C-alpha positions as CSV (number, residue, x, y, z in Angstrom):
1,X,66.1,143.2,133.5
2,X,64.0,145.1,131.0
3,X,66.6,144.6,128.4
4,X,66.7,140.9,129.0
5,X,62.9,140.7,128.6
6,X,63.1,142.7,125.3
7,X,65.9,140.4,124.1
8,X,63.8,137.3,125.0
9,X,60.7,138.7,123.3
10,X,62.7,139.5,120.2
11,X,64.3,136.0,120.1
12,X,60.8,134.4,120.5
13,X,59.5,136.5,117.6
14,X,62.4,135.6,115.4
15,X,62.1,131.9,116.2
16,X,58.4,132.1,115.5
17,X,58.9,133.8,112.2
18,X,61.6,131.3,111.3
19,X,59.4,128.4,112.3
20,X,56.5,129.8,110.2
21,X,58.8,130.2,107.2
22,X,60.2,126.7,107.4
23,X,56.8,125.1,108.0
24,X,55.3,127.0,105.0
25,X,58.2,126.1,102.7
26,X,58.1,122.5,103.7
27,X,54.3,122.2,103.1
28,X,54.5,124.1,99.8
29,X,57.3,121.9,98.5
30,X,55.0,119.4,96.7
31,X,53.2,122.3,95.0
32,X,56.5,123.8,94.0
33,X,57.6,120.5,92.4
34,X,54.5,120.5,90.3
35,X,54.6,124.2,89.4
36,X,58.2,124.1,88.1
37,X,57.6,121.9,85.0
38,X,54.1,123.2,84.3
39,X,55.2,126.8,84.7
40,X,58.1,126.2,82.5
41,X,55.8,124.6,79.9
42,X,53.7,127.7,80.0
43,X,56.8,129.9,79.5
44,X,57.8,127.8,76.5
45,X,54.4,128.1,74.9
46,X,54.2,131.8,75.6
47,X,57.6,132.2,73.8
48,X,56.4,130.3,70.8
49,X,53.1,132.2,70.7
50,X,55.0,135.5,70.4
51,X,54.5,137.0,73.9
52,X,57.3,139.0,75.3
53,X,59.2,138.0,78.4
54,X,57.6,140.9,80.3
55,X,54.1,139.9,79.3
56,X,54.8,136.3,80.2
57,X,56.1,137.2,83.7
58,X,53.3,139.7,84.3
59,X,50.7,137.1,83.3
60,X,52.1,134.7,85.9
61,X,52.3,137.4,88.5
62,X,48.9,139.0,88.0
63,X,46.7,136.3,86.5
64,X,48.3,133.4,88.4
65,X,46.0,130.6,87.1
66,X,47.7,127.8,85.3
67,X,44.8,126.5,83.3
68,X,43.6,130.0,82.4
69,X,47.0,131.1,81.3
70,X,47.5,128.0,79.1
71,X,44.1,128.5,77.6
72,X,44.7,132.2,77.0
73,X,48.0,131.5,75.3
74,X,46.3,128.9,73.0
75,X,43.6,131.3,72.2
76,X,46.1,134.1,71.6
77,X,48.0,131.8,69.2
78,X,44.7,131.1,67.4
79,X,44.1,134.8,66.9
80,X,41.0,135.0,69.1
81,X,39.7,138.5,70.0
82,X,40.7,139.8,73.5
83,X,37.1,139.8,74.7
84,X,36.7,136.1,74.0
85,X,40.0,135.3,75.8
86,X,38.9,137.3,78.9
87,X,35.4,135.7,78.9
88,X,36.7,132.2,78.6
89,X,39.3,132.6,81.3
90,X,36.7,134.2,83.5
91,X,34.4,131.2,83.2
92,X,37.3,128.8,83.7
93,X,38.3,130.6,87.0
94,X,34.8,130.8,88.4
95,X,35.6,127.8,90.6
96,X,37.8,130.1,92.7
97,X,34.6,131.6,94.1
98,X,33.7,128.1,95.5
99,X,37.2,127.5,96.8
100,X,37.6,130.8,98.7
101,X,34.0,130.5,100.0
102,X,34.9,127.1,101.4
103,X,38.0,128.5,103.1
104,X,36.3,131.7,104.4
105,X,34.9,130.2,107.7
106,X,38.5,129.5,108.8
107,X,39.6,133.1,108.2
108,X,37.4,134.9,110.7
109,X,39.0,137.9,112.3
110,X,41.4,138.6,109.5
111,X,41.7,142.2,108.3
112,X,40.2,142.8,104.9
113,X,43.5,143.5,103.2
114,X,44.8,140.2,104.4
115,X,41.7,138.4,103.2
116,X,42.2,140.0,99.8
117,X,45.8,139.1,99.6
118,X,45.2,135.5,100.7
119,X,42.3,135.1,98.2
120,X,44.4,136.5,95.4
121,X,47.0,133.8,95.8
122,X,44.6,130.8,96.2
123,X,45.0,128.3,93.4
124,X,43.6,124.8,93.1
125,X,46.8,123.4,94.7
126,X,47.0,125.8,97.6
127,X,43.3,125.4,98.2
128,X,43.8,121.7,98.6
129,X,46.7,122.2,100.9
130,X,44.9,124.8,103.0
131,X,41.8,122.7,103.2
132,X,43.9,119.9,104.7
133,X,45.6,122.2,107.1
134,X,42.5,123.9,108.3
135,X,40.8,120.6,108.7
136,X,43.4,119.5,111.2
137,X,43.2,122.8,113.1
138,X,46.4,124.4,111.6
139,X,45.1,127.9,110.9
140,X,48.4,129.8,111.5
141,X,48.2,133.0,109.5
142,X,52.0,133.4,108.8
143,X,52.2,129.8,107.5
144,X,49.3,130.4,105.2
145,X,50.9,133.4,103.6
146,X,54.3,131.7,103.4
147,X,52.7,128.8,101.5
148,X,50.9,131.1,99.1
149,X,54.0,133.3,98.5
150,X,56.4,130.4,98.0
151,X,54.0,128.7,95.5
152,X,53.4,132.0,93.6
153,X,57.1,132.7,93.4
154,X,57.9,129.3,92.1
155,X,55.2,129.7,89.4
156,X,56.6,133.1,88.3
157,X,60.2,131.9,88.2
158,X,59.3,128.7,86.3
159,X,57.4,130.7,83.7
160,X,60.3,133.1,83.3
161,X,62.8,130.2,83.0
162,X,60.6,128.4,80.5
163,X,60.4,131.5,78.4
164,X,64.2,131.9,78.4
165,X,64.5,128.2,77.3
166,X,61.8,128.5,74.7
167,X,64.1,129.0,71.8
168,X,66.1,125.9,72.6
169,X,63.0,123.6,73.0
170,X,61.3,122.9,69.7
171,X,58.4,120.8,71.2
172,X,57.5,120.2,74.8
173,X,55.2,117.3,74.2
174,X,57.9,114.6,74.2
175,X,59.0,115.8,77.6
176,X,55.7,114.8,79.2
177,X,55.5,118.0,81.2
178,X,51.7,118.1,80.6
179,X,51.4,115.1,83.1
180,X,53.0,117.1,85.9
181,X,49.8,119.0,86.7
182,X,47.4,115.9,86.9
183,X,50.0,114.1,88.9
184,X,50.2,116.9,91.4
185,X,46.4,117.0,91.7
186,X,46.3,113.3,92.3
187,X,48.8,113.6,95.1
188,X,47.0,116.5,96.7
189,X,43.7,114.7,96.4
190,X,45.2,111.6,98.1
191,X,46.3,113.7,101.0
192,X,42.7,114.7,101.7
193,X,41.3,111.2,101.6
194,X,40.3,110.3,105.2
195,X,37.5,107.7,104.8
196,X,35.6,105.7,102.2
197,X,33.0,108.4,101.7
198,X,35.7,110.9,100.5
199,X,37.0,108.3,98.0
200,X,33.5,107.6,96.8
201,X,32.6,111.3,96.4
202,X,35.9,112.1,94.6
203,X,35.3,109.2,92.2
204,X,31.6,110.3,91.7
205,X,32.6,113.9,91.0
206,X,35.3,112.8,88.6
207,X,32.9,110.7,86.6
208,X,30.4,113.5,86.6
209,X,33.0,115.9,85.2
210,X,33.9,113.4,82.5
211,X,30.2,113.0,81.6
212,X,29.7,116.7,81.4
213,X,32.7,117.1,79.1
214,X,31.3,114.4,76.8
215,X,27.9,116.2,76.9
216,X,29.6,119.4,75.7
217,X,29.8,121.4,78.9
218,X,33.6,121.4,78.9
219,X,34.0,125.0,80.1
220,X,31.5,124.5,82.9
221,X,32.2,120.9,83.7
222,X,34.5,121.4,86.7
223,X,32.2,124.0,88.4
224,X,29.0,121.9,87.8
225,X,30.6,118.6,88.8
226,X,32.0,120.2,92.0
227,X,28.5,121.5,92.9
228,X,26.9,118.1,92.1
229,X,29.6,116.2,94.0
230,X,29.5,118.5,97.1
231,X,25.7,118.3,97.2
232,X,25.8,114.5,96.8
233,X,28.5,114.1,99.4
234,X,26.7,116.3,101.9
235,X,23.5,114.4,101.3
236,X,25.1,111.0,101.9
237,X,26.9,112.2,105.0
238,X,23.7,113.6,106.5
239,X,21.9,110.3,105.7
240,X,24.7,108.3,107.3
241,X,24.5,110.4,110.5
242,X,20.8,109.9,110.7
243,X,21.2,106.2,110.3
244,X,23.8,106.0,113.1
245,X,21.8,108.2,115.5
């Protein structure tokens, strides 16, 4: 009898692990489809800049920030000093503080090492996906880690494959790979649109970002526009609630 119970428990755990894995892979699939061409483009650029295959893979493994990696490669090619590269990528990635802070209320009770691992693999795309999941009450921890791991693995492998193909691709611009990242962001944004207010705030934030870029605040445009848009959206939502009460 005890052996049957143990076998049943083991079977349930296996089914649960398989279900979490399949769910995570399925939900991460749109991100993977976007990461493959963009990661490959980064690998090609890294190859042409003179980085080694090891440095390229390590950058995708340790830095794991598409925009920062592309900027760093461009600055490296321009002969910029290391301190300037580090400072620029730091400023570009400050938005991750806002993203992880936004997700933090849904991670209560997680051990610190799991919080650190989860935050380490949060990108713009996984943030959008997790925000949608958490919003509908799907806070399963295994699924969260599977999504992050699958996306990260796809980025690393795409970077490596792009580096290997770098010598055979003279110029990536005719391939239109640079549009893959904006297209993926548009798809992820559309998944989060639930009402007219969301559409309005998204449009307002986008226009604010464009205005900031035109004003010369290109490095800080995303962060400032995000703060302005979030504040504006919260204010409008509070006003609408007061009017309806």
